[in-house]
N, C-alpha and C positions, 0 to 999 in steps of 0.2 A: 504471499506474498506477494507466443508471439503472434501479433495480429497482422492482418493485411487490411484491405478495405472491406468493411462489413456493411451489408445493406439490410435496413429495417429489422424485422424480427426473424428473418430466415436463419441467422446465426444462432439465436437463442433456441429456436426449435431444433437445430442441428445438435447443439451441445446437449440438449435434453435427450434426444432420441438416439444419437449415434453411439456405438461402442467407443469407449475412451481411446482405445488403441488406434481407432480408425477415424477419429473425429477430424473435421476440417471445416474451415470457414469458407462459405460460398460467397461469390460475388457475381451477381447477375445470372447465376444458374439455379437449377432446381435444388431444393434442400435434400433431395435424394442422392445428389452427386457428392461422393466422398472419396478421399484419397488417403491411403495408409502409407507409411514409410518405415523401412527397416534399415539400420546401419549397424556395423559392429561397434560395440562399446569402446574397444581399444584396438589399435593397430600399431605396428612398429614403424618408426620413422623410415620413409622411403617406400613403404608398402602402399599399394593403391587401395582405395576404399570402394566397395560396391554398395550403392544405394538402390534398394529394390522396394517395390510396393505394389499395391493393387488399387484400381479405381472401381468404385461402386456406382452404378447408374450412369456411367459415362456414355455419351453419344458416339456413334461411329466417327472415326477421323480424329479422335482426341489424342493429345500428345502430352507427355510428362517431361517437364524440365526440372533438373536438379540444380539447386542453388547452394552456394557456400558462403559462410561469413566467418571471419576471424576477428572482426571489429564491428563497427556499426553499419557497414555497407554489405549488401548481398550482391553476388555476381553469379551468372550461370556457369556451370562447369560441364554440362552435357544434357542431351535430350534424347528421347526415344519414343517411338510410336508404341501404342498399346498393342500387345499380343494376347488375345484372350483375357483382356482386362488387366494384364500385368505389364510391368516395365522393370528394367534394370539398367543402371548407368554406373560406370566405373570412372573414378577420377583420382588424381594424385593431390594430396593435401600440400599446401605451400610449405617450403622448408622453414624449419624453426618454430612451426606452430605447435604449441602444446595442447591446444584444444580447438576444434573447429565445430561450427554449428551448421547443420544441414537441413534443408527443407525441400519440398517438391511442389511444383505448380502444375495443375492440370488445365490445359487450354485447348481450344478449338479455334483455329484462325487467330484473331485478335481478342477473342473472348476468354476471359479467365473463368473457369468453372469451379475450381476448388483449390484449396491449399492444404498440405499435410501438416501434422504437428512438426515442431522443430525437434530435431534429435541432435545429440552431442557425441563426438568421437574424440577420445583421448589419444594423443600421439605419444607412444612410449619412446624414450630416448631423445626426444626433442628438448632443446634448451628452453627453459621457462621464459615466457615473455617478460620483458622488463616492465616493472610497474613505475608509475610516475614518482619522481623524487618527493618524499613527504616534506611538507612544510614543518618548520620548527613548532613544537607543541607550545600552546599558551602557557605562560607562567602561572596563570590563575589556577588554583587548586580545583579539582573536580568535586562538586558536592555529591554526596551519595544520592543515587537515584531512588525515587520511590517506586514501588511495584507498579508496573504498567499493564501487565497482562493478568487479569483476574482469573481465578479458577473457573468461574462460571458454573451454571447448573449442569448436572449430568443427565443425559437423556437416554432412552432405550437404544440398543445397538443399531436399529435401523430406523430411518426417518421417512417422512412422506416424499412423494415424488417431487422432482424439480419444479419450481414455479415457472409459469410461462410469462413472458413480457406482455404487457397490455398491447393490444393491436394498434391503438392510436398513438403510441409513443413515436416521436420523431427522433431519429438517430442524431448523435453529435459526434462528428469526426474532427472537430476543431482542436486548437492547441490546449495543452494541459500542463500544469505544473507537476513536478514529481520529485520525490526525494525519499528520505529514510530517517528513522531513528536508529543511529549506529552506535553500537556498544563502544564506549570510551570517547566518543566525539561529543562536542567539538574541542575538548580540552587536549586531546591527542589528535592532531590533524592528520597523522599518518593513517588513522583509521578511516578517515574520509577518502584519502587517496586510494587505499586498498579497496574500499567498496566501489568507488568509481571505476577502478580497473576491472573489477568483477562485472560491473554493469555495462562497461564499455562506453560510458558517457558521463559527463559532468552533470550533477544534479542541480535543480533550481530551488529546492527547499531542503533545509536541514533541521531536523527536530531534536530537541533535548528538553530536559525538565529540571525543575527546582522546587523544593518545598518552601513554605514560608520560613521555617526555622530548622536548625540543625541542633539536635539534642544528644548527639553521640557522646559529647562530653558536657559536663555542667559547669557553669550555667548555660542554658540554651542561647544560641546566637541566631538572630534573624539573618537570612540570606540576602545579600545585596543584589541590586540590578546587575545582570551578567554582562557588563560592558565589553570585556575582552572577547568572549565568544561571539557576541553580536557583531563586533568589529571584524573579527576573522571571517565570519560567514558572509558578511556584506562584501569584504575585500575579495572573496572568492567568486562573487557575482551571484550568490544565492540569497534567498530571503529567509531570515530567521523564523522558525516555527517553534514557539516557546510554550511548553505545557507547564502551567504554574498551579500548584496545589496548595490549598489552605490546610496544611498539616505540618507536623513536625516529623523528623526522622530520628531514630528508626521508626518506620511507619507501622501503623496498626489501625484497623477500622475503629477502635476505641481510643480516642484521643481527646480527653475531656477539656483540654485547654484550647481546642480548635473545633468546638461545636459550631454549627451554623448560627446559633443564637449569639455566640460571642462576636462573630463578624457583624451581625445586625446591630448589636449593642455598641459597636465601635471600639471593642477592646483591642483591636489590632490596627486602628485607624492611623496612628502615627507612623507605623511601619509601612502601611500601604501608601500613605501620602508621600513618604520619602522615595519609595520605589517608583511611584508614578511620576514624581518630579524628575528622577533620574532618567526615566524613559522619555519624558518630554525633552529633556536636555540633549539626549542622544539624537532625537528628532527624525529618525528614518523609519520607514514602514516596517512593521513586523506583525506576524500572527501571534495572538495571545489566546491560547486554549486554556481557559480558566476552569478548574474543578470539573474535569471531564468524567464521563461514565457515572454521572450523578444518579442515574436510574438503577444502579446496582447497590450492593451493600458491602463492597470490599474497600471503599475509601471512607475516611471519616466525614466527608461532606455529603455522602449519600443519605437520603431521607430515611432509608431503612437501617441506618447504623448510627452509633454514637449519640443516641438520645435525641436525634433531630426529629422535627415535627413537620407534617405536611404543610407546604407553602413556604417553608423557610429557605429552601434553595433559591427560589426566585427572588425573595427579599434580599438574601445575602449577595447574589449576583448583581442586582441593581445597585446595592449599596457600594460595592467595590467599583462598579462601572462609573457611578457618579463621582467617586473620589478621583478616578483617572480624568474624568471630564473637567473637574474643578482644577486639577493640576495642569491642564492643557495637554495631556498625553493623548492627543487625538491620532497619533501615529500608531496606536495599538489597534489591530483588526481583531475584533472579538469573535471567537469561534466557540459555538455551542455544540457539544459532542456527546450524545448518549451512546450507550453500548447497544449493539444489535440484540434483537430478541431471537436467540438461536433456536428455540423450540416452537416458534410460531404461536405464541400465546394468543388466545382469543381476546385477551384484554390489552392488546398492544397499544391502542389509543390511550386508554386510561393509565398505562404504564409509561407513557412518553410525553404526551401533551402538557400535563400539569407542571412539567419542569421547564417549559419554554419561557424565558424572561420577557419576550415581546420583541417585535421587529425593531423598535428603536434602541434596543439593548444588544442586538445581535447583528453581526456583519456577514458571517458565513455559518452555515450549518455543517455537521460533520457526523461521521459514524465510525465506530471501532468494532472489529470482529475478527475472530480467529477460527481456523480449522485445526482443532487439537487432534483429530483423527484418533488413532488407537495408541497414542503415546502413553507409556506406563505412568508418567507423572500426572496424567489427567485423561483417563481412558474415556473416549466418547465415540460417537459414530462419525464416519467420514462425511463432511458437508462441503459442498461446492461454494464458491464465492457467491453465486447468484442465490443459492438457497439460504445462506447466512444473512445476506444483506437485503434481499428483495423486499420482504414485508416491512421492515423498519424504514427502509428508503422510501417506500410509498407513503408511510405515515408522516415522515419528516417533510416530504414534499407537500402533503396536505396541510401540515402545520405552518410551514414557511415557504410557500411556492415562489416567492420573489427573491429568495436568497440563494446564492451559489453554494454548492455543497462540495465537501471533500471527504476523503478517507483519511482519518487521523492515525490509525494503526490497523494493520492487517498482516497476516502471515499464515503459513501452513506448515504442519508437521510433515515429516517423511513417512510416518508410521501408518500403514494401511493394514487391514485385516487380510486382504488378499490382493494380488496384482490386478484382478478384475475390477477393483474399485477405482483404480487409477494410480496416480503418483503425484508427488509434490510438483514436479515439472509440469504435468498435465493440468494440475490445479492452477498454477500460475498462468499458463497459456490460456486456459479457459477464462480466467479473470480478465486478462487483457482483451480477449475476444468479446466478452459480455459487456464491457464498459460502454461502448458507443450506443448500443441498442437498448439494453435493459436499464442502464443508469445514465441517461443523457444529461441529467442535471449536474453530474460530477465534473469538477474543473481541476481537481488535484488528487494525487494519490501518494501516500507515505507508507512505506513498508517498514515493519518492525524487525530490524536486522540485529537482534540481540538474543543471546542465549539466556533466557529468563527462567529461573527455577527449574533448570534441567530441560527445558523445551528446545527443540531443534528448529528454531525459527529462521536463522540467517539463510540467505539465498545460496551460500556456498557450501551447504551441507551435502550437496551432490553436484556433479558436473552437469547433469541434465537440468536440475533446478536453476543453476546459475545461468546456463545457456538460455533457458526459457525466459528468465527475467531480462537478460540482456537483449534478446530478440524483441521482447515486449516494448522496451523503451527506445529501441533503435529508430523507430519512425520519427520523422520530423515534428509530428504533433506533440511529442514529449519534449518540453522546452528545457534547454540546457542553461548554464550559468551565465545569463546575460542581464542580470538584474542588479548589478552593483550601483547603478545610478537611479534606481527606482525612487520616485519621490511622491507617489500618490497614495493617500490613505483615505478610507480603508484600501487594502491591497485589492486591485481590480481583478475580476475574473477574466482569464484569458478567453479570447474568442468573442 
């Protein structure tokens, strides 16, 4: 689905080589310097918490400082010199806190050597923190969502070693958009408020989807431009991120009325033109992720499904894009979004590049990918964010090096084969740690906070996962909801 300052490829080397329970981000120190942290999972209200840990490879004179966060800001609560490489600090959680996040910093003088993973402590008996008052839900009915998380190919229980970041990569620590695809949102705005309370910060992007047509009752009805959700998102100060699929629902990869040949032949032109005219009339910038994951076979627009033929995806994309241009809907920012190659196929270039419509038809590139882990609904091996996204990221960078890139969907399961493999919280923490160094072209991240087909994707499936995500977006580089007045199209990349 928490970082500090990361320098070049030292972080990636650390994530690869360090045991998960003791991984830490280095800043200016050796990649051999690591810091572990242990805290109790739960304590009673009024009881002190002891945070202990061990430093690996620390030089003499190093000191551990324990920090606490109940919101977006970290503050020190105690420090201790190392004794035989170990430390322990006790502190009292603030009154009324139901959950606190804890981390430790290893320093020598003014030099930060390492940072521990973020841990969460539940406070039993504490009154739950008040969540923001939800806004009234939109009166617009929620269209049924199409399936967003494909089953994907099953691979053997164990995978290759973690890929290393190229040595020449320059890190990016600048500003980033962030947000989520939230179950029930934006039609029920309380869902957005709940998610932001969990994340500890207002989001700058909100993702949702719509098909071309709703066939849950006959005759089928084309779905109109979602004006009310767009207005609500912009009023919140966020940017709409709209995933629009050329299909009908209930969804199926076999949808004979929505083959790519039908789009190319103009059979849906009248609908597309009206939709584009409504978008132009609204006039404000938004992301348009059209027919995503086209390199798979789980959507009817995939060239491996629905009788589609090679080359038709690009032709269909260009046709729809041209209709928007003719309608003056230049406020749409076109996002091209393949699915990652989770098994590192040797044919990754041939399985990605032929679907690219061309630089003049694409504003941002994008990737989707999931860590299913060992969830019974789709049993696979445990894959880190870097392992999942690395090879396809490199290929997309080769295809469109001048385009900013984003993550359109990602999430992790809680299901591991053994604790030694890690945890969802560690997966999220490692994701945020890897972004600046291994994936410096990324300028936005959207988390899939939906329980889809039984999968436990949302960040709140555990206190530790929720805390890890909140710590990840707490830094100032992750932009909040200050884009209600955005008027530039295509949406500019931050930084």
